[in-house]
N, C-alpha and C positions, 0 to 999 in steps of 0.2 A: 422547595425553592417556586416561586411564580415562574409562570411557563412564561413572561417577557425576557427574562435573564436569559432560559437558553435560547429563545430566540434570535436575541441578540448576539449570542454567541455565535450561534450556528449562518445568521446572516454576514459577521465579521470572517468566519474562516470561510465561507463561500465567495465574499469579497477579496481576501489575499490570493484564493487560487485563482479566480478570474481575473485579477488584475496586478498580477506579479512586477510588470515592471511600472504600475503607477505610485504615489503616492503613501505608503506603508507607513508612517512614524504614526506616533502612540495620540497624536491630537486628531489625525486624517480617520484614523480606524474608532476614536473615542466620539468621532462625528459620524460614521456608520455606525454606531450602536447604539446613539443620539444619548449618550452617558456623558459626565465631567471626566476630563482625562485621569484626576486622581483616583476616583472610585472604579471606573471603567478597568483600570491598569490592575487594581486589586481583586476585582471580579473574575477578570481573565484568566489569574493566571491562578485563580481559586478554582477555577471550573477546569481547566487544561493541564495545572501542573507546571505549566513555563512563561515565560515573559511573552508579551507581546514581539518582542524583539528577536527572542529566541525560535518563535514561531513561524515569523515571517523568513529570516534567517533556514532553517528548517527547507520550509515548502519552497520559499525560491529555489533553493539548492538541488530539491529532489525533482522538480518540474526542468531544470536546467540537465542534471543527470539524465531524465529519461528522453531528454531534446536529443543530447547526443550519440547516446545509443542508437535509437530508432532513427534519427533522421540526417539529413545532407545538410542544414542550415550552419553555417559556419561558426566558429568556436566566438567571435565578436559579438555575433547578433543574438545565440542564445544570453551570453553572457548581459548583454544591452536588456533581454525580454523578461531575464530574470532580475532587471531593477538595477544593474552593478553599471556605473558611469562609463567605463573604459575595461579592456581588457586585464590588465593588471589587476586592479580591484578585486574582479571576478576570477580569476587565476588565482590568486592569494587565498580567497575565502572559500573557492572551491577545494581548494589542495589542503585546507586545514579541516575540512569536513570528510573530504573522499580519501584523506592519503596518495592523493595523486594530481598532476596537472587535467586541466578538461581533456588536453592532446591524449593522453597517454591513458586518461580511464576512455574515451572514445574507442581508443584502438583494442584495447583491453575487451569491451563491449563486443568487439565483432571478430575476436579471433576465430570461431567458429568460421570455417570455409563458407561461400556462396548456399551449396548444400547443406543450410546453418544446422543440422542436426548432428553432422559426424567431424569426429576429429581426423587426422591426418591416418590415423588405424582403423576408424569405423569403431573405436572400444567406446564405453560410456565413461564420461569425465565426471561423473559425479556420482557418490554412492546412493544405492537406489538396495533396499531389503521389503521382501514381503510379508506382512504380519497381517493379523487379526485387528481391525478397528470397532469399536463399538459401535453403535446407534449413538447420534448426537441430538438435542435437540440444542437449536440456537435462538436466541435474538439477535436481530438483525436489521441492517438497513436496507432496502433494496436501491442498487444503484444501476443506473443504464447508463451506459458509453465507454470509451475505451477502457481496458482493464487497468490501463497504467495510470486511468485518472481516478482509480478509486480509493486512492487517499483521503480524498475532501469526505469520502463518506464516513470514514474509517474516524477521520476527524471529527464528524458530527456525532457517529455513534459514543465516543469514549468521553466526549461533554456531555453527552444525553445521561449516560450513564455514572458520571459524576455528581450530574445535578439531581438527578432522581434517587441516588444513594443506592444503586445497584449493582455495584461490585462486588457484595458480600454475597450474590445470587450467581456471579459469572465466574467462569476460568478460563480457559483457554480463546486467545482471537483467532476466527477464523474467518478466511475467505471462500466464498462459493463461487465456482464460476460455470456458468448453467449452458454455455454456447462457443462455437471454436472460433476463433478469431480469423482463421483460415478461410474463413467461407460466410461469417455475419460482417457487414460494414462496421466500424468503431460505432458509428453513433449509434447502433440496435445491441450491440452486445448487453447480455442482461449477469449481473451478477450481484453478490449479497456483500455487505462487510456486518460481522458481528462475532459475539463469544458465545461458547457454550455456555448453559444455564445447568448451576449447579445441583437444581433441586427438581425434582421429581411434581412439585406441588405446582399448583398454577402460580403465575404472576403476571401482576399489571405491568403491561410494557405502554411506554408512551405510544401516542397515536401513530406517529411516521415510522415506529417499530414493528416487527412483527414476528413470530416463530414460523422458523425452518426444521424441515427434520434432514436428516444425512441417514440416510441406511448404514449398518456397520459391514461387515465382513473381511473376506480377502480382498489385500489393499495393497498395491506397490507404493511405496514411500521412500523419494529421494527426499536428500538431506542437502539442502542448498545453502553456500555461505556467501555473504555478498548483500550489494546495495539490491533494494528490490528492482532498480533498472533493470538490472540484469537476469531477471527470471526468465524472459521468453526464451532467452539462451536455454538456460536448465529444462524446460518444456521441447525444447526440438531435441537435449540429449535423452529425453526420456520417452519422446514418441518415436525419433531417429534410430536412436545407438541401442537403448536399455530393451526398449517393448520387441522389434525384430530379432534378438536372441535369447528371448528369456521365455517361448514357447508360452505366451499368458496370452489373453486377450480379455480387452478391457470390459466391463457391466456398462449394460446402459444405465449411466448415473454419473452425474456430470463430476469434474476435480475438485479438488479443494485444497486451499493449505492451511495449514497451522504454525504460528507465527509464536517462535519460541521466546525472542526478549524484542526490547522494545525498542523503536528509534530515537525516543525522546532521551534515552539511556545510554548508547552504546552507538558507536561509529559506524556508520553505513556498513562498513568491510565485514565487522564483526556479526552481522543480523543473521541469525539461522532462521532458516524456512523449509518445514517439511511439504513438498508437493506431493498430495495423495490423490492415487489413481487407482481409482476403485477395478476391482478384477471379477471374473466370473468365475 
């Protein structure tokens, strides 16, 4: 497929992330893509697996969910920033997608105390096991910025894999997180959005993808169920509750996440993520 179509998909996905409150109608996105409305709709669905309207709704609500958990901005403002004209329409759309009103979702996202890593008994809240993980070779897109915004890089990765017919050579989707968000400013955080390469042979990757090697070995694996906007609390549980009681010590290697199901196919509360902490 010509690179121009890939470029148009990536340009439109970036535009949605950067302008969630703006005009994201099919006509407007077709203009961003510089294609006719009719043909653009078909191209977008073929390369992403969803319609423009479905993508816009999913991305807007993901950004809203992240804002609800991370900040103190009012629910009304978050709804407007997500492109909803009033609080009622935002609450209805959010509840349909996330199974709770924005207010309830915000409260659930802040259930952990201000020492954000422990529950009242100081016991881990999520299931964690130790297992031996294989070394992995990934195809990935580098992402720089807040970890909560890596979704835009995954959108680009998915579109490129479809456009280049790379899926037969890919397996699990994986995110790799190189820095600590507690010590590195959001704008400088480095991560990768990618997937395991299934073959040992060399493969040709698009120019904005690269190979990333993850060492295998002893690994703590926490299974988190729920929307990606709540993963920060799970990390707090892993480092603040499980690790001090485990007698284990982290290895000098980055954490990574294995995504076990697809946000395009399941509700946010049904998403399953394995958070992997390499150990010495």
